[in-house]
MDAnalysis code that builds the backbone (N, CA, C; Angstrom):
import MDAnalysis as mda
import numpy as np

u = mda.Universe.empty(483, n_residues=161, atom_resindex=np.repeat(np.arange(161), 3), trajectory=True)
u.add_TopologyAttr("name", ["N", "CA", "C"] * 161)
u.add_TopologyAttr("resid", np.arange(1, 162))
u.add_TopologyAttr("resname", ["UNK", "UNK", "UNK", "UNK", "UNK", "UNK", "UNK", "UNK", "UNK", "UNK", "UNK", "UNK", "UNK", "UNK", "UNK", "UNK", "UNK", "UNK", "UNK", "UNK", "UNK", "UNK", "UNK", "UNK", "UNK", "UNK", "UNK", "UNK", "UNK", "UNK", "UNK", "UNK", "UNK", "UNK", "UNK", "UNK", "UNK", "UNK", "UNK", "UNK", "UNK", "UNK", "UNK", "UNK", "UNK", "UNK", "UNK", "UNK", "UNK", "UNK", "UNK", "UNK", "UNK", "UNK", "UNK", "UNK", "UNK", "UNK", "UNK", "UNK", "UNK", "UNK", "UNK", "UNK", "UNK", "UNK", "UNK", "UNK", "UNK", "UNK", "UNK", "UNK", "UNK", "UNK", "UNK", "UNK", "UNK", "UNK", "UNK", "UNK", "UNK", "UNK", "UNK", "UNK", "UNK", "UNK", "UNK", "UNK", "UNK", "UNK", "UNK", "UNK", "UNK", "UNK", "UNK", "UNK", "UNK", "UNK", "UNK", "UNK", "UNK", "UNK", "UNK", "UNK", "UNK", "UNK", "UNK", "UNK", "UNK", "UNK", "UNK", "UNK", "UNK", "UNK", "UNK", "UNK", "UNK", "UNK", "UNK", "UNK", "UNK", "UNK", "UNK", "UNK", "UNK", "UNK", "UNK", "UNK", "UNK", "UNK", "UNK", "UNK", "UNK", "UNK", "UNK", "UNK", "UNK", "UNK", "UNK", "UNK", "UNK", "UNK", "UNK", "UNK", "UNK", "UNK", "UNK", "UNK", "UNK", "UNK", "UNK", "UNK", "UNK", "UNK", "UNK", "UNK", "UNK", "UNK", "UNK", "UNK", "UNK"])
u.atoms.positions = np.array([
    [-0.846, 23.379, 19.203],
    [-2.164, 23.154, 18.634],
    [-2.256, 21.711, 18.145],
    [-3.380, 21.059, 18.410],
    [-3.508, 19.639, 18.105],
    [-3.430, 19.340, 16.620],
    [-3.956, 20.200, 15.764],
    [-3.899, 19.935, 14.328],
    [-2.465, 19.959, 13.806],
    [-1.605, 20.811, 14.391],
    [-0.194, 20.826, 14.011],
    [0.488, 19.522, 14.406],
    [0.123, 18.992, 15.560],
    [0.687, 17.721, 16.028],
    [0.238, 16.588, 15.112],
    [-1.033, 16.580, 14.781],
    [-1.552, 15.534, 13.889],
    [-0.867, 15.622, 12.529],
    [-0.684, 16.830, 12.022],
    [-0.007, 17.000, 10.740],
    [1.438, 16.502, 10.815],
    [2.127, 16.797, 11.922],
    [3.500, 16.313, 12.117],
    [3.540, 14.783, 12.118],
    [2.546, 14.168, 12.750],
    [2.499, 12.705, 12.808],
    [2.237, 12.127, 11.422],
    [1.307, 12.718, 10.671],
    [1.056, 12.250, 9.301],
    [2.325, 12.339, 8.456],
    [3.066, 13.426, 8.602],
    [4.316, 13.575, 7.841],
    [5.323, 12.507, 8.241],
    [5.407, 12.206, 9.535],
    [6.323, 11.159, 9.997],
    [5.891, 9.793, 9.474],
    [4.586, 9.546, 9.475],
    [4.085, 8.262, 8.984],
    [4.319, 8.101, 7.488],
    [4.365, 9.206, 6.770],
    [4.638, 9.148, 5.334],
    [6.083, 8.705, 5.056],
    [6.906, 8.668, 6.092],
    [8.285, 8.180, 5.959],
    [8.398, 6.692, 6.302],
    [7.339, 6.110, 6.837],
    [7.349, 4.687, 7.191],
    [7.038, 3.896, 5.928],
    [8.013, 3.142, 5.478],
    [7.892, 2.420, 4.210],
    [7.140, 1.102, 4.380],
    [6.503, 0.685, 3.311],
    [5.851, -0.611, 3.267],
    [6.963, -1.662, 3.376],
    [6.881, -2.587, 4.337],
    [7.952, -3.581, 4.508],
    [8.193, -4.460, 3.285],
    [7.171, -4.648, 2.458],
    [7.324, -5.502, 1.286],
    [7.675, -4.723, 0.026],
    [7.405, -3.422, 0.023],
    [7.700, -2.582, -1.140],
    [8.288, -1.272, -0.620],
    [9.571, -1.242, -0.342],
    [10.170, -0.092, 0.347],
    [10.240, 1.210, -0.441],
    [9.701, 1.256, -1.645],
    [9.697, 2.517, -2.393],
    [8.454, 3.347, -2.111],
    [7.483, 2.770, -1.401],
    [6.252, 3.494, -1.068],
    [6.016, 3.460, 0.437],
    [5.334, 4.480, 0.923],
    [5.044, 4.543, 2.356],
    [3.683, 3.922, 2.653],
    [3.462, 3.664, 3.932],
    [2.172, 3.136, 4.360],
    [1.057, 4.148, 4.122],
    [1.391, 5.427, 4.181],
    [0.411, 6.475, 3.893],
    [0.071, 6.465, 2.408],
    [1.082, 6.388, 1.546],
    [0.845, 6.380, 0.097],
    [0.034, 5.157, -0.342],
    [0.210, 4.046, 0.369],
    [-0.524, 2.824, 0.035],
    [-1.953, 2.847, 0.572],
    [-2.297, 3.850, 1.373],
    [-3.636, 3.933, 1.937],
    [-3.848, 3.019, 3.122],
    [-2.766, 2.504, 3.678],
    [-2.847, 1.594, 4.822],
    [-3.107, 2.376, 6.113],
    [-2.455, 3.530, 6.270],
    [-2.722, 4.374, 7.437],
    [-4.028, 5.110, 7.175],
    [-4.996, 4.903, 8.038],
    [-6.336, 5.455, 7.822],
    [-6.645, 6.659, 8.698],
    [-6.083, 6.701, 9.924],
    [-6.466, 7.789, 10.830],
    [-5.387, 8.008, 11.882],
    [-5.309, 9.248, 12.332],
    [-4.421, 9.646, 13.426],
    [-5.266, 10.421, 14.415],
    [-5.247, 9.977, 15.674],
    [-6.013, 10.640, 16.730],
    [-5.096, 10.856, 17.929],
    [-5.193, 12.038, 18.516],
    [-4.493, 12.327, 19.764],
    [-5.542, 12.289, 20.869],
    [-5.343, 11.403, 21.846],
    [-6.259, 11.296, 22.980],
    [-5.443, 11.465, 24.251],
    [-5.506, 12.666, 24.802],
    [-4.698, 13.042, 25.968],
    [-3.232, 12.891, 25.589],
    [-2.519, 11.983, 26.237],
    [-1.090, 11.820, 25.936],
    [-0.830, 10.629, 25.017],
    [-1.875, 10.071, 24.463],
    [-1.738, 8.878, 23.622],
    [-1.982, 9.218, 22.145],
    [-1.162, 8.620, 21.292],
    [-1.356, 8.729, 19.845],
    [-1.957, 7.414, 19.375],
    [-3.107, 7.509, 18.713],
    [-3.784, 6.312, 18.219],
    [-3.754, 6.349, 16.697],
    [-3.138, 5.337, 16.118],
    [-3.021, 5.218, 14.671],
    [-3.905, 4.052, 14.230],
    [-4.773, 4.303, 13.277],
    [-5.618, 3.247, 12.737],
    [-5.089, 2.857, 11.367],
    [-4.900, 1.551, 11.187],
    [-4.412, 1.043, 9.913],
    [-5.363, -0.032, 9.385],
    [-5.351, -0.179, 8.069],
    [-6.078, -1.254, 7.401],
    [-5.078, -1.953, 6.493],
    [-4.674, -3.183, 6.836],
    [-3.736, -3.902, 5.969],
    [-4.399, -4.295, 4.653],
    [-3.582, -4.582, 3.671],
    [-4.103, -4.941, 2.352],
    [-4.867, -6.262, 2.385],
    [-4.503, -7.164, 3.271],
    [-5.194, -8.436, 3.455],
    [-5.313, -8.701, 4.948],
    [-6.365, -9.400, 5.348],
    [-6.543, -9.687, 6.778],
    [-5.412, -10.547, 7.327],
    [-4.816, -11.383, 6.510],
    [-3.703, -12.220, 6.941],
    [-2.359, -11.689, 6.488],
    [-2.240, -10.383, 6.332],
    [-1.017, -9.771, 5.810],
    [0.191, -10.163, 6.665],
    [1.194, -10.791, 6.068],
    [2.363, -11.215, 6.839],
    [3.225, -10.052, 7.335],
    [3.029, -8.867, 6.768],
    [3.831, -7.705, 7.164],
    [3.156, -6.867, 8.252],
    [2.003, -7.300, 8.754],
    [1.254, -6.504, 9.725],
    [2.078, -6.175, 10.968],
    [2.727, -7.164, 11.528],
    [3.539, -6.928, 12.732],
    [4.672, -5.944, 12.435],
    [5.331, -6.114, 11.308],
    [6.426, -5.207, 10.934],
    [5.917, -3.779, 10.750],
    [4.740, -3.620, 10.139],
    [4.174, -2.284, 9.946],
    [3.912, -1.620, 11.291],
    [3.295, -2.360, 12.214],
    [2.996, -1.810, 13.538],
    [4.279, -1.404, 14.259],
    [5.275, -2.273, 14.216],
    [6.555, -1.986, 14.871],
    [7.216, -0.760, 14.273],
    [7.223, -0.656, 12.945],
    [7.852, 0.482, 12.272],
    [7.146, 1.799, 12.612],
    [5.818, 1.763, 12.699],
    [5.060, 2.971, 13.052],
    [5.408, 3.419, 14.464],
    [5.375, 2.484, 15.397],
    [5.681, 2.824, 16.793],
    [7.105, 3.361, 16.909],
    [8.063, 2.694, 16.277],
    [9.457, 3.159, 16.336],
    [9.613, 4.552, 15.749],
    [8.964, 4.821, 14.632],
    [9.087, 6.154, 14.010],
    [8.514, 7.231, 14.922],
    [7.366, 6.975, 15.518],
    [6.763, 7.977, 16.390],
    [7.521, 8.111, 17.709],
    [8.121, 7.019, 18.179],
    [8.970, 7.102, 19.372],
    [10.154, 8.032, 19.148],
    [10.724, 8.022, 17.928],
    [11.870, 8.900, 17.646],
    [11.478, 10.374, 17.678],
    [10.188, 10.660, 17.505],
    [9.705, 12.040, 17.589],
    [9.308, 12.418, 19.016],
    [9.418, 11.461, 19.941],
    [9.090, 11.746, 21.331],
    [7.717, 11.285, 21.765],
    [6.993, 10.595, 20.903],
    [5.681, 10.064, 21.266],
    [5.871, 8.666, 21.849],
    [5.809, 8.577, 23.166],
    [6.098, 7.312, 23.847],
    [4.866, 6.416, 23.953],
    [3.695, 7.006, 23.965],
    [2.468, 6.248, 24.162],
    [1.713, 6.160, 22.829],
    [2.045, 5.139, 22.052],
    [1.464, 4.956, 20.717],
    [0.673, 3.653, 20.698],
    [-0.564, 3.746, 20.254],
    [-1.403, 2.558, 20.099],
    [-1.752, 2.406, 18.621],
    [-1.610, 1.188, 18.119],
    [-1.974, 0.895, 16.737],
    [-3.258, 0.082, 16.769],
    [-4.271, 0.597, 16.119],
    [-5.533, -0.131, 15.988],
    [-5.657, -0.617, 14.553],
    [-6.031, -1.863, 14.408],
    [-6.220, -2.443, 13.084],
    [-7.711, -2.572, 12.827],
    [-8.135, -2.101, 11.666],
    [-9.530, -2.236, 11.285],
    [-9.607, -2.867, 9.901],
    [-10.642, -3.643, 9.715],
    [-10.870, -4.277, 8.413],
    [-12.154, -3.759, 7.771],
    [-12.725, -2.727, 8.393],
    [-13.957, -2.127, 7.897],
    [-13.769, -0.640, 7.719],
    [-13.829, -0.119, 6.543],
    [-14.011, -0.880, 5.309],
    [-12.728, -1.628, 4.953],
    [-12.886, -2.661, 4.154],
    [-11.718, -3.423, 3.699],
    [-10.829, -2.531, 2.839],
    [-9.521, -2.775, 2.916],
    [-8.567, -2.004, 2.111],
    [-8.914, -2.171, 0.634],
    [-8.756, -1.113, -0.101],
    [-9.002, -1.140, -1.544],
    [-7.755, -0.633, -2.267],
    [-7.438, -1.270, -3.363],
    [-6.302, -0.798, -4.159],
    [-6.581, 0.585, -4.739],
    [-7.822, 1.024, -4.731],
    [-8.143, 2.393, -5.143],
    [-7.530, 3.421, -4.188],
    [-7.183, 2.999, -2.969],
    [-6.608, 3.905, -1.975],
    [-5.138, 4.212, -2.240],
    [-4.502, 3.513, -3.157],
    [-3.094, 3.787, -3.475],
    [-3.025, 5.152, -4.148],
    [-2.179, 6.032, -3.614],
    [-2.082, 7.393, -4.154],
    [-1.438, 7.388, -5.539],
    [-1.657, 8.473, -6.270],
    [-1.055, 8.599, -7.599],
    [0.472, 8.584, -7.514],
    [1.037, 9.225, -6.484],
    [2.501, 9.217, -6.348],
    [3.009, 7.796, -6.109],
    [2.266, 7.003, -5.329],
    [2.664, 5.612, -5.093],
    [2.548, 4.791, -6.366],
    [1.526, 5.040, -7.166],
    [1.366, 4.313, -8.432],
    [2.566, 4.561, -9.348],
    [3.036, 5.801, -9.389],
    [4.213, 6.121, -10.201],
    [5.457, 5.425, -9.642],
    [5.607, 5.432, -8.326],
    [6.765, 4.773, -7.700],
    [6.736, 3.266, -7.922],
    [5.552, 2.674, -7.884],
    [5.434, 1.238, -8.137],
    [5.878, 0.901, -9.553],
    [5.429, 1.712, -10.523],
    [5.842, 1.481, -11.921],
    [7.360, 1.579, -12.058],
    [7.951, 2.604, -11.438],
    [9.412, 2.774, -11.499],
    [10.135, 1.603, -10.855],
    [9.516, 0.992, -9.857],
    [10.074, -0.146, -9.133],
    [9.924, -1.450, -9.925],
    [9.058, -1.429, -10.965],
    [8.838, -2.619, -11.774],
    [7.572, -3.381, -11.420],
    [6.704, -2.765, -10.624],
    [5.416, -3.362, -10.267],
    [4.312, -2.586, -10.957],
    [3.450, -3.279, -11.636],
    [2.322, -2.605, -12.278],
    [1.255, -2.331, -11.229],
    [0.891, -1.071, -11.054],
    [-0.179, -0.786, -10.093],
    [-1.514, -1.262, -10.647],
    [-2.437, -1.600, -9.764],
    [-3.742, -2.041, -10.258],
    [-4.517, -0.864, -10.828],
    [-5.366, -1.132, -11.784],
    [-6.209, -0.047, -12.293],
    [-7.207, 0.385, -11.223],
    [-7.633, 1.629, -11.302],
    [-8.671, 2.107, -10.388],
    [-9.992, 1.533, -10.866],
    [-10.734, 0.921, -9.959],
    [-11.930, 0.180, -10.345],
    [-13.225, 0.718, -9.744],
    [-13.130, 1.559, -8.749],
    [-14.318, 2.131, -8.094],
    [-15.302, 1.051, -7.644],
    [-14.771, -0.094, -7.252],
    [-15.608, -1.165, -6.721],
    [-16.125, -2.163, -7.732],
    [-15.901, -1.932, -9.024],
    [-16.377, -2.858, -10.052],
    [-15.260, -3.840, -10.398],
    [-15.062, -4.826, -9.530],
    [-13.963, -5.776, -9.709],
    [-14.222, -6.784, -10.822],
    [-15.454, -7.063, -11.155],
    [-15.734, -8.011, -12.234],
    [-15.134, -7.537, -13.544],
    [-15.228, -6.274, -13.813],
    [-14.662, -5.710, -15.034],
    [-13.147, -5.695, -14.952],
    [-12.609, -5.340, -13.794],
    [-11.174, -5.153, -13.657],
    [-10.371, -6.436, -13.846],
    [-10.921, -7.563, -13.455],
    [-10.163, -8.810, -13.567],
    [-9.953, -9.241, -15.014],
    [-10.712, -8.653, -15.938],
    [-10.553, -9.000, -17.341],
    [-9.683, -8.003, -18.093],
    [-9.316, -6.911, -17.451],
    [-8.501, -5.908, -18.133],
    [-7.052, -6.376, -18.257],
    [-6.402, -5.898, -19.279],
    [-5.014, -6.251, -19.546],
    [-4.102, -5.401, -18.662],
    [-3.072, -6.014, -18.136],
    [-2.103, -5.274, -17.331],
    [-1.143, -4.535, -18.260],
    [-0.750, -3.347, -17.858],
    [0.217, -2.563, -18.623],
    [1.610, -2.837, -18.073],
    [2.537, -3.169, -18.940],
    [3.909, -3.474, -18.534],
    [4.559, -2.228, -17.914],
    [5.120, -2.344, -16.705],
    [5.766, -1.190, -16.085],
    [7.114, -0.854, -16.721],
    [7.652, -1.748, -17.546],
    [8.956, -1.517, -18.169],
    [8.848, -0.793, -19.503],
    [7.897, -1.237, -20.354],
    [7.813, -0.639, -21.694],
    [6.470, 0.022, -21.989],
    [5.485, -0.169, -21.119],
    [4.186, 0.449, -21.309],
    [3.253, -0.319, -22.239],
    [3.665, -1.467, -22.711],
    [2.845, -2.250, -23.630],
    [1.663, -2.893, -22.899],
    [0.593, -3.086, -23.637],
    [-0.546, -3.835, -23.103],
    [-0.589, -5.245, -23.707],
    [0.457, -5.602, -24.429],
    [0.562, -6.962, -24.971],
    [1.132, -7.860, -23.882],
    [0.323, -8.084, -22.861],
    [0.754, -8.844, -21.688],
    [-0.205, -9.998, -21.450],
    [0.272, -10.973, -20.722],
    [-0.580, -12.104, -20.361],
    [-0.285, -12.510, -18.931],
    [-1.332, -12.962, -18.269],
    [-1.168, -13.409, -16.881],
    [-0.506, -14.782, -16.897],
    [0.471, -14.945, -16.032],
    [1.171, -16.232, -15.926],
    [0.764, -16.982, -14.666],
    [0.431, -16.216, -13.622],
    [0.015, -16.849, -12.386],
    [-0.792, -15.837, -11.585],
    [-1.957, -16.234, -11.126],
    [-2.778, -15.310, -10.346],
    [-2.309, -15.210, -8.905],
    [-1.255, -15.949, -8.565],
    [-0.666, -15.867, -7.235],
    [0.808, -15.515, -7.367],
    [1.169, -14.348, -6.837],
    [2.555, -13.899, -6.880],
    [3.251, -14.196, -5.571],
    [4.342, -13.495, -5.293],
    [5.113, -13.740, -4.072],
    [4.368, -13.330, -2.802],
    [3.360, -12.486, -2.945],
    [2.483, -12.145, -1.826],
    [1.045, -12.288, -2.310],
    [0.132, -12.370, -1.377],
    [-1.273, -12.603, -1.719],
    [-1.882, -11.467, -2.531],
    [-1.268, -10.296, -2.496],
    [-1.855, -9.137, -3.177],
    [-1.276, -8.901, -4.571],
    [-0.494, -9.841, -5.105],
    [0.113, -9.641, -6.423],
    [-0.124, -10.832, -7.345],
    [-0.088, -10.550, -8.659],
    [-0.188, -11.560, -9.709],
    [1.052, -11.436, -10.594],
    [1.393, -12.497, -11.288],
    [2.560, -12.485, -12.171],
    [2.090, -12.429, -13.625],
    [2.665, -11.473, -14.354],
    [2.360, -11.275, -15.767],
    [3.636, -11.411, -16.593],
    [3.445, -11.509, -17.894],
    [4.568, -11.538, -18.825],
    [4.265, -10.551, -19.945],
    [5.259, -9.745, -20.288],
    [5.107, -8.792, -21.377],
    [5.619, -9.434, -22.660],
    [4.747, -9.545, -23.636],
    [5.118, -10.143, -24.915],
    [5.858, -9.161, -25.818],
    [5.893, -7.885, -25.453],
    [6.600, -6.881, -26.254],
    [8.073, -6.803, -25.863],
    [8.349, -6.718, -24.555],
    [9.752, -6.583, -24.126],
    [10.283, -7.850, -23.450],
    [9.447, -8.880, -23.389],
    [9.830, -10.183, -22.841],
    [10.245, -10.130, -21.376],
    [9.619, -9.248, -20.628],
    [9.922, -9.117, -19.205],
    [8.773, -9.681, -18.381],
    [9.074, -10.503, -17.380],
    [8.027, -10.854, -16.413],
    [7.872, -9.680, -15.443],
    [6.674, -9.508, -14.903],
    [6.462, -8.454, -13.909],
    [5.281, -8.818, -13.048],
    [5.186, -8.136, -11.936],
    [4.083, -8.352, -11.009],
    [3.107, -7.196, -11.115],
    [1.863, -7.486, -10.853],
    [0.851, -6.431, -10.755],
    [0.090, -6.637, -9.464],
    [-0.197, -5.515, -8.791],
    [-1.072, -5.584, -7.628],
    [-2.447, -6.033, -8.082],
    [-3.065, -6.898, -7.328],
    [-4.430, -7.312, -7.638],
    [-5.365, -6.142, -7.344],
    [-6.311, -5.911, -8.195],
    [-7.316, -4.906, -7.859],
    [-8.220, -5.448, -6.760],
    [-8.204, -4.792, -5.633],
    [-9.003, -5.225, -4.482],
    [-9.935, -4.127, -4.059],
])
């Protein structure tokens, strides 16, 4: 039955880790948007976090390799930027994993980014909101660098997008 196959593929994709943050999967990050079976072809639609995402090629390769191990030889990856990826798509389980990893997940904003950019980041180490932004550009385009004034730890936060 096709729905069982699609479910199997979604489960396999949930094992494909984000190349830049290996504690979360591409499914948990909301990057994998759709799975379609068309005859003998599996079509996976993804939306990267940024249009110039440096991990895009690695994500595509990892998806194809994972599905090849399940016996799906004809895999096509389609990239879409409409709608644009939103940090609201990060699952609750991924948000918890990000905190455990030392990355502050972005707050859920429901599209109101003007308000979100003024909110204080919560430290993933101690939970304090006594934090300050140190740099709006982190090691990747989707992160900012903060400093916790309570536990004196620097940390990164995903930008609310």
